[in-house]
Structure formats: C-alpha cells, structure tokens
C-alpha positions in Angstrom: 34.9 -6.1 9.2 35.2 -3.8 12.2 31.9 -2.2 11.3 30.1 -5.5 11.4 31.8 -6.5 14.6 30.5 -3.5 16.6 27.1 -3.7 15.0 27.0 -7.4 15.9 27.8 -6.5 19.5 25.0 -3.9 19.5 22.5 -6.2 18.0 23.4 -9.1 20.3 22.9 -6.9 23.3 19.6 -5.7 21.9 18.4 -9.3 21.3 19.4 -10.2 24.9 17.5 -7.2 26.2 14.5 -8.1 24.0 14.5 -11.6 25.4 14.6 -10.2 28.9 11.7 -7.9 28.0 9.7 -10.7 26.5 10.3 -13.0 29.5 9.4 -10.3 32.1 6.9 -8.0 30.5 4.9 -10.7 28.8 4.2 -12.1 32.3 3.3 -8.6 33.7 1.1 -7.4 30.8 -1.8 -9.2 29.1 -2.1 -9.7 25.3 -4.6 -6.8 25.1 -1.9 -4.3 26.2 0.5 -5.5 23.5 -2.3 -5.3 21.0 -3.0 -1.7 22.0 0.6 -0.8 21.5 0.7 -2.5 18.1 -2.3 -0.4 17.0 -0.4 2.8 18.1 2.7 1.6 16.4 0.9 1.5 13.1 0.5 5.3 13.3 3.9 6.0 14.7 5.7 3.9 12.1 3.9 5.8 9.4 5.0 9.1 10.9 8.6 7.9 11.2 8.7 7.6 7.4 8.2 11.4 7.1 10.7 12.2 9.9 13.8 12.7 7.7 12.3 12.0 4.2 15.2 9.7 3.4 17.7 12.5 3.9 19.7 10.6 6.5 20.7 7.9 4.1 21.4 10.6 1.5 23.9 12.2 3.8 25.7 8.9 4.2 25.6 8.2 0.4 26.5 11.6 -0.9 30.1 11.8 -2.1 30.7 15.5 -1.6 29.0 16.7 1.6 29.0 20.4 2.7 28.0 22.0 5.9 25.3 23.8 4.0 23.7 20.5 3.1 23.8 19.0 6.6 22.3 22.2 8.1 19.5 22.3 5.6 18.7 18.6 6.3 18.8 19.3 10.1 16.2 22.1 9.9 14.0 20.1 7.6 14.0 17.2 10.0 13.2 19.4 13.0 10.3 21.0 11.1 9.0 17.5 10.2 9.4 16.2 13.7 7.3 19.0 15.2 4.7 18.8 12.4 4.3 15.0 13.0 3.8 15.5 16.7 1.0 17.9 16.1 -0.5 15.8 13.3 -0.5 12.6 15.5 -2.1 14.4 18.4 -4.9 15.8 16.1 -5.4 12.4 14.4 -5.5 10.3 17.7 -9.3 10.5 18.3 -10.0 9.4 14.7 -7.5 6.5 14.9 -9.1 5.4 18.2 -12.5 5.4 16.6 -11.1 3.3 13.6 -9.8 0.6 16.0 -12.8 1.0 18.3 -10.6 1.5 21.4 -10.8 4.9 23.3 -7.6 4.2 25.2 -5.6 4.5 22.0 -5.8 8.3 21.8 -3.7 9.2 24.9 -1.2 6.5 24.0 -0.7 8.1 20.6 -0.3 11.5 22.1 2.4 10.4 24.5 4.3 8.5 21.7 4.2 11.5 19.5 6.9 13.1 21.7 9.4 10.7 20.1 9.4 12.5 16.8 11.1 15.9 17.6 13.5 14.0 19.9 14.7 11.7 17.2 14.6 14.4 14.5 17.0 16.5 16.5 19.8 13.8 16.2 19.1 12.3 12.7 21.9 14.2 11.0 24.3 13.5 13.9 23.6 9.8 13.5 24.1 9.9 9.7 27.4 11.7 10.1 28.6 9.1 12.6 27.6 6.3 10.2 29.2 8.1 7.3 32.6 7.9 9.1 31.9 4.3 10.1 31.8 5.2 13.8 29.9 2.0 14.7 31.7 1.5 17.9 30.2 4.8 19.1 26.8 3.8 17.8 26.9 0.4 19.5 27.6 2.1 22.9 24.8 4.6 22.4 22.2 1.9 21.4 23.1 -0.5 24.2 23.0 2.2 26.9 19.7 3.6 25.6 18.1 0.2 25.4 19.2 -0.8 28.9 17.8 2.5 30.4 14.5 2.2 28.4 14.0 -1.4 29.4 14.7 -0.6 33.1 12.0 2.1 33.0 9.5 -0.2 31.3 10.0 -3.0 33.8 9.7 -0.6 36.7 6.5 1.0 35.4 5.0 -2.5 34.6 5.6 -3.6 38.2 3.9 -0.4 39.4 0.8 -1.3 37.3 1.1 1.3 34.5 0.1 -1.3 31.8 0.6 -0.2 28.2 2.3 3.0 29.3 5.3 1.1 30.6 5.9 0.1 26.9 5.3 3.6 25.7 7.7 5.2 28.2 10.3 2.6 27.1 10.2 4.2 23.6 10.2 7.8 24.8 13.1 7.3 27.3 15.2 5.3 24.8 14.8 8.0 22.2 15.8 10.7 24.6 18.9 8.8 25.8 19.9 8.0 22.2 19.5 11.6 20.9 21.4 13.1 23.9 24.3 10.7 23.3 24.5 11.4 19.6 24.8 15.1 20.2 27.6 14.5 22.6 29.3 12.0 20.2 29.2 14.2 17.1 31.1 17.5 17.1 28.9 18.9 14.2 26.4 21.6 15.2 23.7 23.0 12.9 24.1 26.5 11.5 21.4 29.0 10.6 21.5 28.0 6.9 18.9 26.9 4.5 19.5 26.0 0.8 16.7 24.8 -1.4 19.2 23.9 -4.1 21.0 21.5 -1.7 17.7 19.9 -0.8 16.9 19.4 -4.5 20.3 17.8 -5.1 19.4 15.1 -2.4 15.8 14.6 -3.6 16.6 12.2 -6.5 18.0 9.7 -4.0 16.0 10.5 -0.9 12.7 11.0 -2.8 12.7 7.5 -4.2 13.8 6.1 -0.9 10.9 7.9 0.9 8.6 6.5 -1.7 9.9 3.0 -1.0 9.6 3.5 2.7 5.9 4.6 2.3 5.2 1.5 0.2 7.1 -0.8 2.6 5.1 0.7 5.5 1.8 -0.5 4.2 3.3 -3.9 3.4 4.7 -4.3 7.0 1.8 -2.8 8.9 -1.2 -3.8 7.0 -1.4 -7.0 9.0 -1.8 -4.9 12.2 -4.5 -2.7 10.6 -6.4 -5.7 9.3 -6.1 -8.0 12.4 -6.8 -5.1 14.8 -9.9 -4.0 12.9 -11.3 -7.4 12.1 -10.2 -9.7 15.0 -9.5 -7.2 17.8 -6.6 -6.3 20.2 -6.2 -9.7 21.9 -5.6 -11.6 18.6 -3.4 -8.7 17.4 -1.4 -9.0 20.6 -0.8 -12.7 20.0 0.1 -12.2 16.4 2.4 -9.3 17.3 4.3 -11.4 19.8 4.9 -14.2 17.2 6.0 -11.6 14.7 8.4 -10.1 17.2 10.0 -13.4 17.8 10.3 -14.0 14.1 11.9 -10.6 13.6 14.9 -11.4 15.9 17.1 -12.7 13.1 15.9 -10.0 10.6 16.7 -7.2 13.1 20.1 -8.7 14.0 21.8 -10.3 11.1 20.4 -8.3 8.1 20.4 -5.1 10.1 24.1 -5.5 10.9 24.9 -6.3 7.3 22.8 -3.5 5.9 24.2 -0.8 8.1 27.8 -2.0 7.7 27.6 -2.6 4.0 25.8 0.5 2.9 28.6 3.1 3.6 31.4 0.7 2.3 29.5 -0.2 -0.9 28.6 3.4 -1.5 32.3 4.2 -1.7 32.9 1.5 -4.3 30.1 2.3 -6.8 32.5 2.1 -9.8 33.7 -1.4 -8.9 30.7 -3.7 -9.1 32.8 -6.9 -8.8 34.1 -5.8 -5.4 30.6 -4.8 -4.4 29.3 -8.3 -5.4 32.1 -10.0 -3.4 31.1 -7.9 -0.3 27.4 -8.6 -0.7 27.8 -12.4 -1.3 30.1 -12.6 1.7 27.6 -10.9 3.9 24.7 -12.9 2.5 26.5 -16.2 3.2 27.1 -15.2 6.8 23.4 -14.2 7.2 22.1 -17.4 5.7 24.5 -19.5 7.8 23.2 -17.9 11.0 19.5 -17.4 10.3 18.7 -20.7 8.5 19.4 -22.9 11.6 18.0 -20.3 13.9 14.6 -20.3 12.2 14.6 -24.1 11.6 15.3 -24.6 15.3 12.6 -22.1 16.2 10.1 -24.0 14.0 10.8 -27.3 15.8 11.0 -25.8 19.3 8.3 -23.1 19.1 6.1 -24.7 21.8 8.6 -25.1 24.6 10.3 -21.8 23.7 7.0 -19.8 24.0 6.1 -21.7 27.2 9.4 -20.7 28.8 9.8 -17.2 27.3 6.2 -15.9 27.3 4.1 -18.1 29.6 0.8 -19.9 29.4 -1.3 -16.9 28.3 0.5 -16.9 25.0 -0.4 -20.5 24.0 -1.6 -19.5 20.5 1.7 -18.0 19.5 3.3 -21.3 18.5 0.6 -21.8 15.9 1.4 -18.6 14.2 5.2 -19.2 14.6 4.9 -22.3 12.5 4.3 -20.1 9.5 6.4 -17.1 10.5 9.6 -19.0 11.2 10.4 -19.6 7.5 9.3 -15.9 6.8 12.1 -14.8 9.2 14.7 -16.6 7.1 13.4 -15.3 3.8 13.2 -11.7 5.1 16.7 -11.8 6.5 17.9 -12.4 3.0 15.5 -10.2 1.0 16.1 -7.1 3.3 19.8 -7.1 2.3 18.9 -6.2 -1.3 18.1 -2.6 0.0 21.9 -2.0 0.6 22.5 -3.0 -3.1 19.9 -0.6 -4.5 20.8 2.3 -2.3 24.6 2.0 -2.7 24.2 1.8 -6.5 21.8 4.8 -6.5 18.9 2.7 -7.8 16.3 3.8 -5.2 13.9 4.1 -8.1 14.1 0.4 -8.8 13.9 -0.2 -5.0 10.6 1.8 -4.9 9.1 -0.2 -7.8 10.0 -3.5 -6.2 8.6 -2.2 -2.9 5.3 -1.5 -4.7 5.2 -5.1 -6.0 5.9 -6.5 -2.5 3.3 -4.3 -1.0 0.6 -5.5 -3.4 1.5 -9.2 -2.6 1.7 -8.8 1.2 -1.3 -6.5 1.7 -3.3 -8.8 -0.5 -2.2 -11.8 1.5 -3.5 -10.2 4.7 -6.9 -9.5 3.4 -7.2 -13.1 2.1 -5.7 -14.7 5.2 -7.8 -12.9 7.8 -10.8 -15.0 6.7 -9.1 -17.9 8.5 -7.9 -16.0 11.6 -4.3 -15.1 12.5 -3.0 -18.5 11.4 -4.5 -17.7 7.9 -2.8 -14.3 7.9 0.6 -15.9 8.7 0.2 -18.7 6.1 -0.6 -16.2 3.3 2.2 -13.9 4.4 4.7 -16.8 3.9 3.4 -17.3 0.3 3.7 -13.6 -0.4 7.3 -13.5 0.8 8.3 -16.4 -1.4 6.8 -14.6 -4.4 8.4 -11.3 -3.4 11.9 -12.6 -3.0 12.4 -13.7 -6.6 12.3 -10.3 -8.3 14.3 -8.7 -5.5 17.2 -11.1 -5.9 17.0 -11.0 -9.7 17.4 -7.2 -9.9 19.9 -7.0 -7.0 22.3 -9.5 -8.8 21.8 -7.7 -12.1 22.9 -4.4 -10.5 26.0 -6.1 -9.2 26.7 -7.6 -12.7 26.3 -11.2 -11.5 23.6 -13.8 -11.6 20.9 -15.6 -9.6 22.9 -18.8 -10.0 25.8 -17.2 -8.1 23.5 -16.1 -5.3 22.1 -19.6 -5.0 25.6 -21.1 -4.8 26.1 -18.8 -1.7 23.0 -19.9 0.3 22.3 -23.5 -0.7 24.6 -25.1 1.9 23.0 -23.4 5.0 19.6 -24.4 3.7 20.6 -28.0 3.2 22.5 -28.2 6.5 19.4 -26.9 8.3 17.3 -29.5 6.6 19.6 -32.2 7.8 19.5 -30.7 11.3 15.7 -30.7 11.4 15.6 -34.3 10.1 17.5 -35.3 13.3 16.1 -33.0 16.0 12.4 -33.2 15.1 12.2 -37.0 15.9 14.2 -36.3 19.1 11.8 -33.5 20.0 8.8 -35.8 19.6 10.4 -38.5 21.7 11.2 -36.1 24.5 7.7 -34.5 24.4 6.0 -37.9 24.6 8.4 -38.9 27.5 7.0 -36.1 29.6 10.2 -34.1 30.0 9.9 -30.4 31.1 10.0 -27.7 28.4 13.3 -26.5 29.7 14.9 -29.9 29.4 13.5 -30.4 25.9 14.7 -26.9 24.8 18.3 -27.4 26.0 18.7 -31.0 24.7 17.3 -30.4 21.3 19.1 -27.1 20.9 22.5 -28.6 21.8 21.9 -31.5 19.5 21.0 -29.3 16.6 23.9 -26.9 17.3 26.4 -29.9 17.2 25.0 -31.2 13.9 24.8 -27.9 12.1 28.1 -26.7 13.5 29.9 -29.9 12.4 28.5 -29.7 8.9 29.4 -26.0 8.6 32.9 -26.5 9.9 33.5 -29.3 7.5 32.0 -27.9 4.3 31.7 -24.1 4.7 35.2 -23.1 5.8 35.1 -19.7 3.9 32.1 -18.6 5.9 33.7 -19.8 9.2 36.7 -17.7 8.4 34.5 -14.6 7.7 32.7 -15.1 11.0 36.0 -15.3 12.9 37.1 -12.1 11.2 33.9 -10.4 12.1 34.2 -11.1 15.8 37.9 -10.3 15.8 39.4 -13.8 16.0 42.7 -14.6 14.3 42.4 -16.9 11.2 44.9 -19.4 10.2 
C-alpha cells in the first residue's frame, strides 16, 4: 500500500492547490478567460495523445525491458513532441477561426512549448513508475504544482489574464521534467530499433486508439459548448466540470497509478488481481460517494465561497455533474484492469462505445443550454458504466454481483447521509445563516453520520484506509 500512500499524499496536495487556485484565480479572472483556456485545452489535450503513443504505459507493463527499447521510445517521443509543437503553431489560426476568437491563436502557440518539454521526460517517468518510485513522483508533482501556481497567481495579479493560466502549465511542465531527469539515472543512447517499437505496438497501439476515442468523449462538450454557446458559458461549465473532477483526479488516479504496475506483475493470478481491484474500488466508493453526495447538497454555498458571485450558474450544472463524478471515479478504474491484463483492444472498443454515447449526449443536450449538456452527460455515463464493469469483472474471472457487493454500502450510507443533511441545509438556508456557517455545519453533520455508519458496518474498508495512510491496524 506504500504506492497508494505516496500517491494519496501527492493528490491531496494537488487538490489543496487546486482549491487555492479556484478560490484566488476565479476572483481575479472572468469566466471568458477560463473559457478561452478551455478552448485551447481541447487542442492541447488532443496533441498530448500523440506525445508518447502509449509507449510510456508499455514501458511500465513490459516484462523484459532492454535499454534498446527505452532509447527507441525516448527518440520517438522527442520527435513527436517537436512535431506537435510545429503542428499546433500552424493550426492555431484555423482553430481560432473555428471558435471565432482571434485571441486563441497566441495562447495555443505558447502552450505548444509544453510538448517537447514533457516528451523529454516521459521515459524517465515510466521507469520511475515501473520501480514503484511513487515517493519520488509525489515530491516532483507537489513541487512542480506549487511553483506553477505561484507563477499563475503572480501573473494574474499583474493583469496577464489568460496567460497566467498558460504559464502555469508551461512552468509546471518544465519543473517536472527537470526533476524527473535528476531523479532517474537512465540516459538515452543513440540507438533506434524498429523491431523493438513493433514489439510494443500491440499494447501501445490499442491504448493510443482508446486515448484518441476517449479524447473526443471528454472534449466534445468543450467543442460543442464553445462553438454554439460561446466562451462565457464554456467557462461556467468548465469550472463546474473541474469541481466534479476532483474525486476522479484524486481517488481513481491514485488507484490507477498504484494498481497498474502491481497488477501487471500478477497477470497469471487473476484471483489476486480481483482482490486488489475490489479492495481499491471499495476505498474509492467509500470516499467519493459521500463527497459527491455532499457536493450535491452544498453546491450553492460551496460555489459562493470558493468561486464568488460571478459564477452563480455553476451550482445549476453541478446538480447534474456531482453524480457523474461518482460514476466516473469507478468507471475509470477499469482501465487498470484492461491494461494489466493486456486487453487494450477491448479497452479501445469500450472507449468507442463510450464516445458515441457521450458525444451524442452533448449534441442533444446543447439544445437546452449547459444544464441540458450536463443532464444528458449523466445519462450517458450511466449507460457507459454497465459494459465497462461487465467486461472488467469478466477479465478478472469474477462477476458483476461481486462488484456490486463491494460498492452497495457506500452508496446506501451516502443516501442516509443526504436524507439527514438536506433538510438541515434547507432549515439553515431559510434561517438566513451565512454560506460559511451552512457549509461547516452541514459538512460536519454529514461527516459524523457517514463516518459512524462506515465505522460500524464497513470495518474491512476502514482497515484498508488505515494501511494506506500508514496507521497501525489492530
């Protein structure tokens, strides 16, 4: 559990920094600036898919790794990083014309610098992950995030607008890449092997295909909203989506990065893989179910405190995205199962199904504004989860029933919690209490109720959480 412990520390730090960023930068920058960055991020996220072509994960998963393989992957990544920078610079005027915002072009040109920077350290990061050096990765990610956020806040105070957010990304990438080179003793050699690249392609090719499909599923909302409703509405939707993504980025991210290298080493023992997976899934459900249920109840005071009055439409969108956050925190863990069992082909096909459902939901929902997009997105995620869980449990030689037995308690306990705190929230709201008072009182009440139920009836999960954070268990 040491891997999960260090990754949890890293993600907890990142969440704190993201909350600081939301609280400060959301008051310094208007929704239109966040919308502009969201438009640019559509292009940069697409380019990131090509940065290593899935070879980083292949380096982690490959049983017998040679220096010839790693050097080949390094030079491929560098070539792709430089190519993507050039391609994004050339495409920036056309993307600006698509979104009807001229300011987008220089933002894209500056963001393109990130690709060769991150490509230079992709192999180093994969090698550190392969040896489960998550303590090192946690330090690197925390330091890089702190420096990037400091730069962003400083530039925002100086009036640089959207460029404060852009330089956050560039500086964070540069700090991370530099630290990875210092942390890993491996250095690339002047070697290229087409045969080694082909040996990785069966795994990485399908993974890249999945990432391409997943890109359109996760970014189609920005493309549709930005084109049809404009940068202000996209900025509002983007902030709501960012809040919803907190549990997905933290719990499932930790589980995925910690599980993948461990499960990859146990490919022949599916019963042990299933035990590891269900243990991680139980902890994720235990943490994200009350978090998203609480966010659903407290979305209005939370946004008022964290973001300010100019983001008054965000709670409307969060009402639909909060349950999406819980669903995606569970669905995203299936990727570790498919990658560790070498079934990236199945992962790609399921990604295609999810893409059709989600992209279709955006085109339907945009007719009713950003709330319609969020509502249809929830329906698409419900439909998308069923086949993912079915095939993941099948690969682990277990069943959907076993998976449901793992997550039913957190869902039920969260329902009990909401049944108590929602009436309390209404009473306090009608009583004219300040948002800060409502947030604190309702949060503490919900934590006591949910915590008591979990301590009494989910002792195995409590023991796993204690082990993960390094506490002794009795």
